[in-house]
C-alpha positions, 0 to 999 in steps of 0.5 A: 680185839686181838686174834684169839684163835691162832697160835701162828707166831707169823705176824702180817703186816699191821698198822701198829698205830691203828691197832693200839688206837682201837685197843685203847678205845675198846679198854676205854669203853664200858668200865673195866674197873667194875670187872677189875675189882673182882680180880684183886686176889690174883694181884695178891697172889702175884706179889706173893709169887715174886716174893715181894719185899717192903721198900722194893721199887715196883712197876705195874704195867698195863695196870688197869684200875691197879690190882697188882698196884694196890697188893704191892703197896699194901706190902710197903713197896715204892709203887709206880702204876701205868696204863695207856687208859687215864680213866682206869688209872684214876680208878686206881688212884681213888682206890689207893687214896681210900686206903691211904697208900702212896702210889705214883700213877703215870700214863704210859704204853707197855711197849715204850715205857718211859723209864730208864734201864734197870729203874725197878726191882720188880715189874708186874703185869696182871691180864695187862701186858698180854694184850700188847700187840707187839709181844717182843717189844712189850717183853723187851720193855719189862726186861729193859726197866728191871734191874739185873737180879730183879723179877718180872711177875706176869699173870696171863689167861691161858688159851684153853681156860674159860677166857680162851673159850670166851674170846673164841665165842666172841670171835665168831661174831666180831672178827679179830684185827688181822695180823695181831697174835693171840694175847693168849700165847702169853698164857703158854710156857713155850711162848714166855720162853721165847720172849724172855731168853737169857734170863736166870730162872722162869717159874710157871704156876697154873692157877684158877680164878673163879668168876662168882655172879648170880647167874650166867645172865647176870654175868653177861649183863655185867660183862656186856655192860663193863668189859671192853672186849664184850662191850664192843662186840655187842655194840657192833652187832644188830639186834639179831646178832646180839641175841645170838651172841647172848645165847652162846655166851650163856650156853658157855657159862652154863657148861663151865658152871661149878656153882649150880643152883647156888649161884654162878661159879666159873673157874678161869685158868691162868698162868702165873709166871715169875722171871728171875732176870 
């Protein structure tokens, strides 16, 4: 897991190949698609945020199982969906096939996109590119493949929202990879401004996604089984550590719950950013 605690922009020396291999293994563990499908509304809202038009060339970066991909294809865009975890792309392909949507799926690293400059009208990423370890390189690639006058739309969890709190709890049990900056920096306006300089306009919208589960225990069971960062954390702990982590996660969920006795409802803050190049 990347460092989700520090806002310090100074990066220690890191073996990026090793870091990315560990991250890739983490996201390939469990089955993120089970979680990903619940986040579909974020992709829909992001496509509205960038004012997507039919026929535009769209690239979904670190697409996972394709929430922004499907949202763009439903709006009759020409969509290429990319991720560095082939199993997640296959899940996206199955979803697209079920809706008879014409989408191109290609394995690609967010920090080294295999496309010429200015290949796309719109570049999207929902809770994906934020986890790339080299922030400047990932942002540079988004900018490079987007045409002049095009738009980049990114949805990122914020440091002070529920996901920030979740990662801080997990980090108490499984230390983050040394020398890697927090992905949650992408959920701050200042960091986005630093990453995307010289653009025509940057617009931010703070939004909330509601995690809706039967109970805190149900949420922990699902995330422990399917969400890579939580799945790997539990796998790294002995029985006593697993029990303590589970108790802390349930306590966090109960504090954040707005659903009461009718079922768990946890609002999770994220930053929707639209960059006009």
